[in-house]
C-alpha positions in Angstrom: 43.5 129.3 37.1 47.0 128.3 35.4 47.4 126.9 32.4 48.1 123.5 34.0 45.3 123.9 36.4 43.0 124.4 33.4 44.3 121.4 31.6 44.2 119.4 34.6 40.3 120.2 34.9 39.8 119.6 31.0 41.3 116.1 31.9 39.4 115.1 34.9 35.9 116.4 32.9 37.0 114.4 30.3 37.1 117.4 27.6 40.7 116.8 26.9 43.0 114.0 27.1 46.1 115.4 28.6 47.5 112.5 30.5 47.2 110.3 27.4 51.2 110.8 26.9 53.5 110.6 29.6 56.6 109.4 31.0 54.9 106.0 31.1 58.0 104.1 29.7 59.8 101.8 32.0 63.6 102.3 33.0 64.1 98.9 32.8 62.1 96.3 31.5 64.6 93.4 31.3 65.6 91.4 34.3 61.9 92.3 35.9 59.0 89.8 37.0 57.1 92.1 33.9 59.0 89.8 31.5 59.9 86.7 33.5 59.1 83.3 31.5 61.4 81.2 33.6 60.3 78.1 35.5 61.1 79.1 38.9 61.1 82.8 38.9 64.5 83.8 38.2 63.9 86.9 36.5 67.6 88.1 35.7 68.5 85.0 34.2 65.2 84.6 32.1 65.9 88.0 30.5 69.0 89.6 30.5 70.6 93.2 29.6 72.4 91.6 26.6 69.5 89.9 25.6 67.2 92.9 25.9 67.9 94.9 22.9 67.3 91.6 20.3 64.5 90.1 22.1 61.3 91.8 22.1 59.0 92.5 25.4 55.6 91.5 25.8 54.3 93.4 28.4 56.2 96.8 28.5 58.7 98.6 26.9 61.7 100.6 28.0 63.8 103.7 27.0 66.1 106.1 27.7 64.0 109.8 28.4 61.2 107.9 27.0 57.3 108.8 26.7 54.4 106.5 25.2 50.9 106.4 25.2 49.1 105.1 28.3 48.7 101.8 26.7 52.0 101.7 25.5 51.0 101.2 22.1 53.2 103.6 20.7 56.7 104.7 22.2 59.5 107.3 21.8 62.5 107.3 23.1 66.2 108.4 22.7 69.2 106.0 21.6 73.0 106.8 21.6 76.4 106.0 20.6 79.8 107.5 21.3 81.4 105.7 18.4 83.1 103.4 21.2 81.1 101.4 22.7 79.8 97.7 21.6 76.5 98.0 21.4 73.8 101.1 20.8 72.6 103.1 24.2 69.0 102.3 24.2 68.4 101.5 27.8 69.8 101.6 31.1 72.6 99.5 32.3 72.7 97.6 35.9 73.9 94.8 37.7 71.6 91.8 38.6 71.0 90.9 42.4 73.8 88.6 41.9 76.3 90.6 40.5 76.2 93.2 42.8 77.5 93.2 46.4 74.5 95.3 47.4 72.3 93.4 45.5 70.8 95.0 41.9 71.7 98.4 41.0 71.5 100.5 37.9 74.9 102.0 37.1 74.1 105.1 35.2 73.4 108.8 35.5 70.3 110.2 34.6 67.9 113.1 36.3 64.2 113.9 35.8 64.5 117.3 36.4 60.9 118.5 35.6 57.4 117.5 35.1 53.7 119.1 35.3 51.1 116.7 36.6 49.6 116.2 33.2 52.9 116.1 31.8 52.1 118.9 29.3 55.8 119.9 30.0 58.7 117.2 31.1 62.7 117.7 31.3 65.4 114.8 31.6 69.0 114.9 31.6 71.5 111.8 30.9 75.0 112.0 31.2 76.7 110.1 28.3 80.9 109.1 28.4 82.7 110.0 25.4 84.8 106.8 25.8 83.5 103.4 26.1 81.0 102.4 28.7 82.8 100.4 31.1 80.1 97.3 31.2 82.3 94.3 31.7 83.9 96.4 34.5 81.6 97.1 36.3 80.2 93.6 36.6 83.5 92.2 37.3 84.3 94.6 40.3 81.2 94.5 42.1 81.1 91.0 41.9 84.6 90.3 43.2 83.6 93.0 46.2 82.0 91.9 49.4 78.8 93.2 51.3 80.9 95.5 53.5 83.0 97.0 50.5 81.7 100.2 49.1 80.0 99.6 45.4 82.0 100.1 42.4 80.1 103.3 40.7 80.3 104.3 36.8 82.1 107.5 38.3 84.9 105.4 39.6 86.2 103.8 36.4 87.3 106.7 35.3 85.3 107.3 32.2 84.2 110.7 33.3 87.7 112.1 33.6 88.4 115.5 32.2 84.7 116.0 31.8 84.9 113.8 28.5 80.8 113.6 28.4 77.7 114.6 27.1 75.0 116.3 28.6 71.8 115.3 27.2 68.6 117.1 27.7 65.4 116.1 26.4 62.2 118.4 26.6 58.8 117.7 26.0 56.0 120.2 25.5 52.3 119.8 24.2 50.8 122.2 21.9 47.7 119.7 22.6 47.2 116.0 24.4 48.4 114.3 21.0 50.9 116.9 19.5 54.2 117.1 21.1 57.4 119.0 20.8 60.8 117.4 21.2 63.8 119.4 21.9 66.8 117.3 22.4 70.4 119.2 23.2 73.8 117.4 23.5 76.2 119.8 25.2 80.3 118.8 24.9 81.6 118.9 28.5 85.0 117.5 27.0 88.5 119.3 26.4 88.2 118.4 23.0 85.6 118.2 20.0 83.8 114.9 19.8 81.3 113.1 17.4 77.8 112.0 19.1 75.5 109.7 17.2 71.6 110.6 18.2 68.9 108.5 17.1 65.5 109.4 18.6 63.5 106.2 18.1 60.0 105.7 17.6 58.3 102.1 17.3 55.2 100.0 18.3 55.2 97.5 21.2 55.1 94.3 19.8 51.3 93.1 20.4 51.2 91.3 17.1 53.3 88.2 18.0 51.3 87.2 20.9 48.0 87.7 19.0 48.2 85.7 15.9 45.6 87.2 13.1 45.8 90.9 15.1 46.5 93.8 12.3 49.8 94.8 12.6 50.7 98.6 13.0 53.2 100.3 10.3 55.8 102.7 9.9 56.8 104.4 6.9 58.7 107.3 5.4 56.1 109.9 4.2 55.9 112.3 1.5 59.2 114.5 1.5 59.0 118.1 3.1 61.8 120.4 2.2 64.0 120.1 5.6 62.0 117.6 7.2 62.1 113.6 7.6 58.6 112.7 7.9 57.4 109.3 9.1 53.7 108.4 9.0 52.4 105.7 11.6 49.6 103.8 11.2 48.0 102.0 14.2 44.5 100.2 14.2 43.8 101.7 17.8 45.2 105.3 17.3 44.9 105.4 13.3 46.9 107.7 11.1 49.8 109.6 13.2 53.0 111.7 12.0 56.7 111.9 13.5 58.2 114.9 12.1 62.0 114.8 12.2 63.7 118.8 11.6 66.6 118.6 9.3 66.3 115.4 7.1 67.8 112.9 9.0 68.7 109.2 7.4 65.5 107.0 8.3 66.4 103.6 9.6 63.8 101.0 10.0 63.7 97.7 11.4 60.8 95.5 12.7 59.9 94.9 16.9 60.7 91.4 16.3 62.9 88.8 18.4 66.4 87.8 16.9 66.0 84.4 17.4 69.2 83.8 15.0 71.4 85.4 17.8 69.7 84.8 20.9 68.9 81.5 20.3 70.5 79.8 16.9 67.0 80.0 15.4 65.4 81.3 12.9 63.9 85.2 12.5 59.8 85.2 12.2 61.0 88.6 10.0 63.9 89.6 7.8 64.7 92.5 10.2 64.6 92.7 13.7 64.5 94.8 16.6 68.7 94.9 17.2 68.8 95.9 13.3 69.4 99.5 14.0 72.2 99.0 16.6 73.8 96.2 14.2 73.7 98.8 11.4 75.1 101.9 13.1 78.0 100.1 15.5 79.1 97.1 12.8 78.2 98.7 9.8 75.9 95.9 8.4 73.6 97.8 6.0 71.3 95.1 5.3 70.3 95.1 9.4 67.7 97.8 8.3 64.9 98.0 5.5 65.7 99.3 2.1 61.9 99.8 2.1 61.6 102.4 4.3 58.7 100.7 6.2 58.9 98.5 9.7 57.6 98.8 13.4 60.8 100.7 14.7 62.1 103.7 13.1 64.8 106.2 14.2 66.2 109.5 12.7 69.8 109.4 12.4 71.8 112.7 13.6 75.7 112.7 13.7 76.6 116.1 14.9 80.3 117.0 15.7 80.5 119.4 18.7 82.8 121.7 19.8 84.1 121.9 23.5 81.5 123.7 25.6 79.2 123.8 22.5 75.9 122.2 22.0 73.8 120.6 19.1 69.9 120.9 19.4 67.2 118.5 17.7 64.0 119.3 17.2 61.6 116.3 16.6 57.1 116.7 16.6 55.0 113.5 17.1 51.4 114.6 16.1 47.9 113.9 15.2 48.2 117.0 12.6 49.2 116.3 9.1 51.3 119.1 7.4 48.6 120.1 4.5 49.6 122.3 1.5 50.6 125.3 2.3 49.8 124.9 6.1 52.3 126.2 8.7 55.5 123.8 9.3 55.9 122.0 12.4 59.2 123.8 13.3 58.8 127.7 14.0 59.4 130.4 16.0 55.9 129.4 18.0 58.1 125.9 19.2 60.0 127.8 21.9 
């Protein structure tokens, strides 16, 4: 038997839950019947892409290159910023049925490169422009075109000219069913050095707002470890877990709560909200993230400048195993 066949057998016989974690996040939760709260079934108008960064989902979550547990209670994905976009790139952008000249359509370039049946190994590629992502132009040009015209694609905007983009590879490998190694590799394909903001993010799906009195999960910054930013997770279903971020990145905490003030002009139930990390990165709003290093959503903040043809590599490890005093560190020769 191969190692993967052995894992499949263990999973089938319920000896080890190898499929607990996998690529179970939606590519796009917004604008779907899963989050349709409209009177007449107009999902696109009920929950738009513009709302998605600020509005807590109820039935599922989405993200770039993301994974979650099979109940989608704990989620992990990658957010990006090139220094020019008006918002943090946290999820796929696309056109609604009315905006696209051939109906709804995602206007991004992303590729699922590999995955074993138990998701013990996965690899993903996302191509991120170095110049401002042309959100408005994609909408305007496709809306202008008729059904007999070709679609106006992202590459037609010229945003990839001169190879001014990053290849973002994300790999996952399971050391055990609940101990996952993550490697994120950003490669500068352009002709000049370019900065990229990388924000691997872990958060809890919001279940507490819909069920008053339910126990609220928490994230907080753990005890300092040399060369590592440790994040502690406490969830009523899964108990205690950890996310170890190599390289001591700054940790940005907020809450996975709807920003009612931005969307509806009302008051917020929480002092920090879902789009707090985006406001901190893009608009420099310092108070948008928690000064107490606690919440229900957190990102490790890396900001490398990458020379042409060169790469930056991040490693992270969500796990059910704490680092004990004197124990083997989570990032060593065995990781590769």
